[in-house]
N, C-alpha and C positions, 0 to 999 in steps of 0.2 A: 474194598470193604472197610479196611482200616482207615483209609482216607475219609470215607463218609462218616465214620464214627467220630473221628477227630473234628471234622467240620461241624457235625451235629453238637458236639461238646462245646466248641467255640461259640456256636450260635446260642446255646443254652446259657453260657456264661454271660454273653452280651445282653441277653434278655433279662436275666436276673439282675445284672448291673443297672440296666435302665429302670427296672422296677424299684430297685434300691434308691436310685437317684430321685425317682418320682416321689417315693415315700418321704425321703429326706426333705424334698421341696415342700411337700404338704405339711410336714412337721414344722418347718420354718415359718410357713404362712400362718400356721395356727398358734404360733408363739405370740401371745398377746400381752402387752404392757398397758395398764390403765394408769393415767395420770390425772391429777386433780384438775389441771387447767392446760390450755394450749401451750403456754410458755415452757412448761416442763416436757411436753411432747417434743418440742423443737430441740431441746437438749438431748433427749433420748435418741431421736431420729438421726442426729448428726453422728452418733456413735454406732447405733444399731441398725442403720439403714439396710433394708432388704433381708435382714435376718429376723425381723419381727414386725408386728403391726402395733400401732398405738391408737388408743381411744381416750377421749377425755370424759371424766365423770361429771364435770360441771362446765357450762359454757362461760359463765361469769358469776358475779356476786349475787345476781337475782336467783340463781338456782339454789344458793345457800340459805335462802329465806324459808325454804321448806323444812319442816321439822322432822321429816323422815325420808330416807332414801326410797325411791320407787322400786317396784319389782324389776323393771328394766335395768336400773342401776345395779341392783343386787345380782342379777344374772351376769352382768358385765364383769363385776368383781369376782364372781365365782369362776369365770372362764380365764381370768388373768393369771399369768405366771408370776408377774411382778406388779405391785401397785405403788405408785409414788404420790403421796398426799402432802398437802401444804403443812399441816400441823394443827394448831389450835383452831383453825377455821372449820375443821370437821368435828369439833368437840361434841356437838349435839348428836352426832351419829355414832358415838363411840361404842354403844351396845351392839349396833348392827354390824360394826366393823370387827368385832371380836373374832368371828370365825376365820377372818383373813389376816390376823395379826402376824403370822409367820412370813407372809409375803409382802408386807407393807414397809416402805421406806418413808419416813417423815422428813421433809426438807428441813423443817425447823430443828431437827435433831442431828442433821448431818453436815450443817454449815456453821460458820463462825458464830459461837453462842453469844459473844459480846455484842455483835451487830444485831442478831436476832432479838435480843432483849431490849433493844432501844425503843421499839414501837410495836406493841402487840395489837393496837387498834387497827393498823393498816399493814398487815403482814404480807405485802406483795413483794416477796423476796426476789422475784425474777427481775426487778428493776435494778438490782445490784449485780453487775456482771461478775464481780469477784466471787459472790456467793454461788452463782450458777456454775462457775468453773469448779468449785468445791463439790457441788452436786454431781457434775459430770464425772469426777474421779470416783465418787461413791457408786454411781450407776455403772461405771465401767467394771468395777470390782464385782458387783452383783451379777452383771451380764456374763462375766467370765465363769461364775459359779454355775449359772443356769445352762449356758451354751459353751461348753469347754472347747469345742472344735473351732470356735471363732475368737478365742482369747487374743491371738496375735493381731487379728483384724481389728478388734475393739481397741487394743493398745495403740495401733497405728492411727486409728481415727481420732482417739483422744489426744494423742500427741499433735496431730494436725490441727485439731480444734483449739488447743492451748496456744499453739503458735499463731494461729489467726487472731486469737484474743490478744496476745502480746503485741502484735502488729497494730491492732485496733487501738490499744492503749497508747502506743507511741504516737499515733495520729492525733489522739485526743489532746496530748500535751502541746501540740503545735497551735492549738486554738484556745482562746479564752473569751468567755462572754462576761457581761457585767455582773458583779456580785449583788446588784440591786434587784435581780429577778425574784419573783415571789412564787414559790411552789405551793400548790394546794396540799393540805394535810395528807391526803391519801397517796401522794407521791413522795412520802417521807423517805423511802429507801432510794429513790432516784436522787433526791437532794443530798442525802447523806453520802451517796456514792460520789457525786460531783464534788462535794466538800472534801471528802477523803483524798481524792486525787488532785485537789486544788485546781479545778478547771475553770474557775472564775477569778476575776480581779477587779479592783476599783477603777483601774485606768481604762478598761474596755467600755465602749459605747454600744456594743452588740446586745440587742434586746434589753436595753436599760429600762428599768422600772416595769417591765412587762410581766404579766401573770401567766403561770404555767399550770395547766390542769387537765382534766379529762373530758370537758364538755365545751360547747361553742361559746360560752360566756367568757372564756379565757382568751388571751392574746395568742397563746400557743397551746394547741391541743395535743396531748400525748395519747397514743393508742394503748392504753393500759391493758386491755383484754385481747389485744392482737386480733381485732376484727378484720384487719387487712392481711394480705398474704406476705409471708417472709420466707426466704430460702432456708434460713436457720437462725439460731439465736444471735449470732454475730451480725447478721444482716439487720435484725431488729434493733440492736444497739446502735449500729452505724446510722440507720435512718432516724432513730429517735434523737441521737445527739446532734444530727444535722439540723434539726429544728431549732436547737439552742444557739447555733453559731452562724446560721445563714440569713438572719433577719436583722440587719443593722439599722438602727433608728436614724 
């Protein structure tokens, strides 16, 4: 009799444990982070993979032409535990965003303010890898506040991400393209990044006098809005920089 009671108790504990795990899994899958654009989702996903889901508020700049956020966008923001927005690009929606102010991170306010102030007309901060690593650190801290049980996991993933980025930078310094390349204005942060890391020189013939932009009229087309698929933000940078060094004239 006692043996049956013990077995029944063990079975009950196992069932409750499974229910608890199931609830935890459901909790994790409902942990939503909304980002302004896909590039920021790539940064988040590299740290928070499998502990949350990410959705983008805007697909590209055309979505920002609307003067008001749609009901669908508002519902998305309402469900989010964390919202990562670009900054001044969402200025026209500031009144609609007031109810969510406590869960919003503005990229423009969490990264190097000197670089941010350089060009407010084309604030595509994700083109600057240094800024995105700063954002990754801020996101990591916020995730640890929201999901304490995964603090160590987030820290490990951030560390790995920063190491991958350091290795990427090392590879960049091995290649130089011509300093005569011409960047479109909207790629300001990409050009500034390349200049900051001294990735071009006058001796190189690679892509000499070529234009770099976001459409087919340019010699080299940059995937600004990430319409293609990338494993993570480092993969995006690697493939983008490859365009600048693999086409020798």
